C-alpha positions as CSV (number, residue, x, y, z in Angstrom):
1,M,75.0,85.6,104.6
2,R,72.2,83.5,103.5
3,L,72.3,81.4,100.3
4,N,69.7,83.6,98.5
5,D,71.5,86.8,99.4
6,W,74.8,85.3,98.2
7,Q,73.3,84.3,94.9
8,R,71.8,87.8,94.4
9,E,75.1,89.5,95.3
10,L,77.1,87.1,93.1
11,E,74.7,87.8,90.2
12,S,75.0,91.6,90.7
13,Y,78.8,91.2,90.8
14,L,78.9,89.3,87.6
15,L,76.8,91.7,85.7
16,N,78.8,94.7,86.8
17,D,81.5,96.0,84.6
18,D,83.9,96.6,87.4
19,P,85.6,93.3,88.6
20,Q,86.5,95.0,91.9
21,A,82.8,95.7,93.0
22,M,82.7,92.6,95.2
23,Q,82.8,94.4,98.7
24,A,79.5,92.5,99.9
25,L,81.1,89.1,99.0
26,L,84.6,89.7,100.5
27,P,83.7,88.5,104.1
28,E,82.4,85.3,102.7
29,L,85.5,84.4,100.6
30,R,88.4,82.2,101.6
31,D,91.9,82.5,100.2
32,G,93.5,79.5,98.6
33,P,97.1,78.4,98.9
34,T,98.2,80.3,95.8
35,L,95.3,82.5,95.0
36,S,93.2,85.0,97.1
37,G,89.5,84.6,97.2
38,A,89.1,88.1,95.7
39,G,91.6,87.2,93.0
40,G,89.8,83.9,92.0
41,L,86.4,85.8,92.0
42,G,87.9,88.5,89.7
43,I,89.1,85.8,87.3
44,Y,85.7,84.2,87.3
45,H,84.1,87.6,86.6
46,N,86.4,88.2,83.6
47,A,85.8,84.7,82.4
48,Y,82.0,85.1,82.6
49,R,82.0,88.4,80.7
50,A,84.2,86.9,78.2
51,R,81.9,84.1,77.6
52,L,78.9,86.4,77.0
53,L,81.0,88.3,74.4
54,E,81.9,85.1,72.7
55,T,78.4,84.1,72.5
56,L,77.4,87.5,71.0
57,R,80.1,87.2,68.5
58,G,78.8,83.9,67.5
59,D,75.3,85.0,67.0
60,Y,76.3,88.4,65.3
61,P,79.4,87.5,63.1
62,T,78.4,90.1,60.4
63,V,77.7,92.9,62.9
64,H,81.1,92.0,64.4
65,A,82.8,92.1,61.0
66,W,81.3,95.5,60.2
67,L,82.3,97.1,63.5
68,G,85.5,95.4,64.3
69,D,86.7,94.1,67.7
70,A,86.8,97.3,69.7
71,E,83.6,98.9,68.5
72,F,81.7,95.6,68.7
73,D,83.0,94.9,72.2
74,A,82.0,98.4,73.3
75,L,78.5,98.0,71.8
76,M,78.0,94.6,73.4
77,H,79.1,96.0,76.9
78,A,76.5,98.7,76.5
79,Y,74.0,96.2,75.4
80,L,74.7,93.9,78.4
81,R,74.2,96.7,80.7
82,A,70.8,97.4,79.4
83,H,69.9,93.8,78.8
84,P,71.8,91.5,81.2
85,P,71.1,87.8,80.8
86,R,67.6,86.8,82.0
87,H,67.4,83.2,80.7
88,Y,69.2,80.1,81.8
89,S,70.3,79.4,78.1
90,L,72.6,81.9,76.4
91,R,70.7,81.1,73.3
92,W,68.5,84.0,74.1
93,L,71.2,86.4,75.1
94,G,71.2,88.5,71.8
95,E,67.4,88.6,71.4
96,Q,67.1,92.2,72.2
97,L,70.2,93.5,70.3
98,P,68.3,94.8,67.1
99,G,66.0,96.9,69.2
100,F,68.9,98.1,71.4
101,V,70.9,99.2,68.2
102,D,67.8,101.2,67.1
103,R,67.6,103.0,70.4
104,H,71.3,103.4,71.1
105,L,72.7,104.7,68.0
106,I,71.7,107.8,66.0
107,A,69.3,107.0,63.2
108,E,71.7,107.0,60.3
109,Q,73.9,104.6,62.0
110,A,71.2,102.5,63.6
111,A,69.0,101.7,60.5
112,P,71.4,99.6,58.5
113,L,73.1,98.0,61.6
114,A,69.8,97.1,63.1
115,E,68.6,95.6,59.9
116,L,71.7,93.6,59.8
117,A,71.4,92.4,63.3
118,R,67.7,91.4,62.6
119,L,68.8,89.4,59.6
120,E,71.5,87.5,61.7
121,W,68.8,86.8,64.4
122,A,66.3,85.5,61.9
123,F,68.9,82.8,61.1
124,T,69.0,82.0,64.7
125,L,65.3,81.7,65.0
126,A,65.0,79.8,61.8
127,F,67.5,77.2,63.0
128,D,65.9,76.7,66.4
129,A,62.2,76.8,65.2
130,A,59.9,73.9,65.7
131,D,60.0,71.1,63.1
132,A,57.2,70.3,60.7
133,E,56.8,68.3,57.4
134,P,56.6,70.8,54.6
135,L,53.9,70.5,51.9
136,S,55.0,68.7,48.8
137,L,54.3,69.6,45.2
138,Q,52.8,66.1,44.9
139,Q,50.2,66.7,47.7
140,I,49.1,70.0,46.2
141,A,49.0,68.6,42.6
142,A,46.6,65.7,43.9
143,L,43.9,68.2,44.8
144,P,40.8,68.1,42.6
145,A,40.7,71.0,40.1
146,E,37.6,72.5,41.7
147,Q,39.4,73.0,44.9
148,W,42.2,75.0,43.6
149,P,40.4,78.4,43.8
150,T,39.8,77.9,47.6
151,L,43.3,76.5,48.4
152,Q,45.0,78.2,51.3
153,V,48.5,77.7,52.7
154,S,50.5,78.4,55.9
155,G,54.1,79.1,56.5
156,H,56.6,76.7,57.9
157,P,57.3,77.3,61.5
158,S,60.9,78.3,60.7
159,L,60.0,80.8,58.1
160,Q,61.2,84.4,59.1
161,R,60.3,87.3,56.8
162,L,62.6,90.5,56.9
163,P,62.0,93.6,54.9
164,C,65.4,94.8,53.8
165,R,66.2,98.5,52.7
166,Y,70.0,97.9,52.8
167,N,72.5,95.3,51.4
168,S,72.4,93.3,54.6
169,L,72.2,90.1,52.7
170,A,75.2,90.9,50.6
171,Q,77.2,91.7,53.8
172,W,76.1,88.4,55.4
173,R,77.2,86.4,52.3
174,A,80.6,88.1,52.3
175,V,81.3,87.0,55.8
176,K,80.1,83.5,55.1
177,A,82.3,83.3,52.1
178,A,85.2,85.2,53.7
179,T,85.4,87.6,50.9
180,D,85.7,91.5,51.1
181,F,83.1,93.1,53.3
182,P,81.1,95.4,51.2
183,A,80.2,98.9,52.6
184,S,76.6,99.5,53.6
185,Q,74.4,100.7,50.8
186,A,70.6,101.4,50.4
187,L,68.9,99.3,48.0
188,A,67.2,100.8,45.0
189,A,63.9,99.2,46.2
190,E,62.9,97.4,49.4
191,E,63.3,93.6,49.3
192,L,61.7,90.9,51.3
193,C,64.4,88.3,52.6
194,L,63.0,84.9,53.6
195,V,65.0,82.8,56.0
196,W,63.9,79.3,56.8
197,R,65.3,75.8,57.7
198,Q,65.2,72.8,55.3
199,D,66.9,69.5,56.0
200,L,68.6,71.0,59.0
201,V,70.2,73.7,56.9
202,C,69.2,77.4,57.1
203,R,68.4,78.8,53.7
204,Y,67.5,82.2,52.4
205,R,66.1,84.2,49.3
206,A,65.3,87.7,48.4
207,L,62.0,88.2,46.7
208,A,61.1,90.7,44.1
209,S,58.1,93.0,44.8
210,D,55.5,91.1,42.8
211,E,56.3,87.8,44.5
212,T,56.6,89.4,47.9
213,G,53.1,90.6,47.7
214,A,51.9,87.3,46.5
215,L,53.5,85.3,49.3
216,Q,52.5,87.8,52.0
217,A,48.9,87.8,50.8
218,M,48.7,83.9,50.9
219,L,50.4,83.6,54.3
220,A,47.8,86.2,55.5
221,G,45.0,83.8,54.4
222,A,44.2,84.7,50.8
223,T,43.1,81.8,48.6
224,F,44.8,80.8,45.4
225,G,41.8,82.1,43.6
226,E,42.0,85.6,45.3
227,L,45.8,85.6,44.4
228,C,45.1,85.0,40.7
229,A,42.4,87.6,40.8
230,S,44.9,90.2,42.4
231,L,47.2,89.5,39.3
232,A,44.6,90.6,36.8
233,A,46.9,93.1,35.3
234,H,48.9,90.2,34.0
235,G,45.9,89.1,32.0
236,E,45.8,85.4,30.9
237,Q,49.2,84.7,32.4
238,A,48.0,85.4,36.0
239,P,47.1,81.7,36.8
240,A,50.4,80.5,35.4
241,L,52.4,83.1,37.3
242,A,50.7,82.4,40.5
243,A,51.2,78.6,39.9
244,G,54.8,79.1,39.2
245,W,55.3,81.0,42.6
246,L,53.4,78.3,44.4
247,K,55.7,75.6,42.9
248,Q,58.7,77.5,43.9
249,W,57.4,77.8,47.5
250,L,56.7,74.2,47.7
251,Q,60.1,73.3,46.2
252,D,61.8,75.5,48.9
253,G,59.8,73.9,51.7
254,L,58.1,77.1,52.8
255,L,54.7,75.8,53.4
256,V,53.4,73.2,55.8
257,T,49.5,73.2,55.8
258,S,46.8,73.6,53.1
259,R,43.1,74.1,53.4
260,A,40.8,73.6,50.4
261,P,37.2,73.8,51.7
262,A,34.5,72.3,49.6
263,P,32.8,74.6,47.1
264,G,29.8,76.2,48.3
């Protein structure tokens, strides 16, 4: 058997659920003094599958806590059949899990579990995202007053925005704090959960609806002046409200660039 053929057969064998499915490889195996070639390959098969499950448990500890060992492992085996590893790094092994949960389970089960999986994957993406120096409050405060209306900002590369309709964040916090795991519940109103990295630590915050709209608008390119105008219902408090949100975003390290074109 040529090397390329051997590699393809070995890959197919390792990704197969059945550790006995090695017929094409058997003629190439040599027995050792205490272990047959087939026995050794079977051990390698089991160890490889165990490593994949270990990685997925590490990426999705809250999903694991919700489902328990047996149901989690069953779901992950189904996931691996549909999405076998395609990258040399196991860091990307669980990338497709949220979408798989949406397709694999009935809607009532899938919606909260897929949301929870997306939240956990957001922490992974935030931690591994490119680095950038966040904007400081001092940098923004130094802008001339005439440039404030045209001020624009962009999000930090690590910033992840996740709409939440269930108490996924409470479940994630319970697992981190090793407290009782709460049952899944729908929220009274949808929240936007932010996940980002600051000083090599992943941070998170849930936003109320007004702040959600403001942040989403500015990250989409709205100017500070446009933000203030959109808050007209708040009357004279609109600029102070917008400035307070901007200050919070800067203190959190959510923003990395600003653009303040010259007037006219």
